[in-house]
N, C-alpha and C positions, 0 to 999 in steps of 0.2 A: 506445588505445581510450577514447573519450569516453563516460562513463556518468553518468547523472543518477538520483539516488534521490529520489523524491517520496513523501511520506507525510503522513498525518494521525494524531494521537494525542491522545486525550482524557485517558487516565490515565498515559501515559508508557511503557507496555509496547511499543507499536508503534515509538515513538521509539528505544527501546533497540536493537531489531533493526535499524532503518533506519540508525542511526549505526554499528553494527558492520559492516553490509554496506558502507556507504560507506567506512569505514576499510580494509576488506579489499581493496576494488577501487579505492582512490584516486579515488572518485567525488565529484561535486558533489552537495550535499544541498539539498533544498528542502522545507521544512515548510509544509504547507497550513494556512492560518489561516481558521478558521470565524468568521464575523462574529456568530454566535449564541453566547450564553453557555451552555456545556454543563457548567458546574460544579454539583456537588451533586446532590441527588435530583431537583429540577425539571429541571436540565440533562440528566440521564440519561433521564428520562421523555420529554423533548422529543426527544432523540436517537432513542429507540426509536420514537416516533410518526413522525418524519420518515423513518426508515429503512423502516418498515413500509409507508409510502405511496410509497416510492422517490422521495422528494422531492429536487429539486435546490435547493440553498440557496446564498445569497450567500457567496462566499469572497473573500479579498483576492487581487488579481491576482498570479499567479506571476511571478517575476522571470526564470526560465529558460524558453526555448522548447524543448519536447521534440524538435522537428524538427532541432535542432542537435546531437543526441546519437545515437551508434550504438545504445545500449541505454538504455531508461528502465525503472527498477525502481520499482514502485508498491506501497506498503504501506498497509494499512487495518486498523483493528479491525473485528471482526464486530459489527454492530448488528442485532438482531432477525433473525438468520440471513442477513444480507445485507451488502452494501457500506455503509460509513458514508456519510452524505450528503455531506460535503465531498469525499471521493474520487469518489463518483458524479458530482458536479458537475465535478470536474477531468477525469474520463474523458469525460464528455459534451462538454465544451468542447475537449479536446485529444487525445482518444483516436485520432483519425484521423491525427494528426501523428506518432504513435509507430511507428517502423519495426520495432523488436524490443523486446519487453518481458519483464521478469521480474516476477512477481507474488508477493506474500506477504500473509498476513493472520494476525492473532492473535485468539484467542477464549477466553472464560472456559470455555465448555462445548461448544458445537456450532456448525454452520454453516460450517465451514472449506471443504469441497468446493463447496458451493453459492455461497459468496462468491467463490472463485477462478473458478468458471465464469462468474458474472455479470461479473466484471472482464474476463475473456478476451473475452467477447462485446462489450465496449465498446472494446476495443483495435483499432486499424486494422491493425496489423502482426502479425508472427509472435510468438507467446508461446513463449519459449525455456526458461523455468524457472518452476516454481510451488512454493510452500511454505506450508503451514498449520501454525501453532504454537499450542499451548495457553499461556495466560498464566502458568499455574503453572510450566511448564517454563522459560519465559523468566525469570521472577522468581528461580528457583532456579539459573539458569545451566546448565540441562540441555538445551540445544538446539544445542550447538556442532557436533555431528556432522552434523545436518541443515543447519545454516548453511553448513558447509564444502562439503557436497555441492551446495547451491544455488549457491554462488559458483563452484565448479568447472564446473557445467553452463553458467552464463553465460559463463565464460571460454572453454570449449570451443566453444560456439555462435558466439562472436565470431571465434574462430580458424579456423573451418571455412569 
C-alpha cells in the first residue's frame, strides 16, 4: 500500500501527528512549505487573516505527486476555524488527484469539525478516515487511542 502523508505545521503540533502516522503506516512524508514568514505574533496574525479570507498562498512545489499513491493523508492546523492557507493551496491544486484520503487537523480550541468538512469538500476522491485533535492532547501524548483508530480505519479501507 503506497501512502503519502502531506502536512503543514506552523508550531510543530501537526508535524508530530503527521510523523507518527507516517511511521505507523510506513508512508512517504511531505511537509508543505509556506513561502510567507508565519513566525511570531505578526506571522500568527497574518495566518489568521489569510485563513479568514480563505486565501490561497504561494507554497513551494511539492515533490510527490498525490496521484501516485493509493491513499493520501492530509494534516493541517486549524486557523480561524478553518483549513490553514498552505493546506488550502495544496488541496486546490492537487485535491482532484487524490483517490482516497485520510484527513486530520489539530486545534488549540475549536473548529475541528468545520475544518475537516472543508478539507473533505476539496478532495476529489473518497475520504476514508478523519480525525480532529486538540493541541493540548498532542503535546501531552494523550491521543494514541484516537491515532490508532485512525490508522486502523485507513488500513481497513485499503484492504476492502
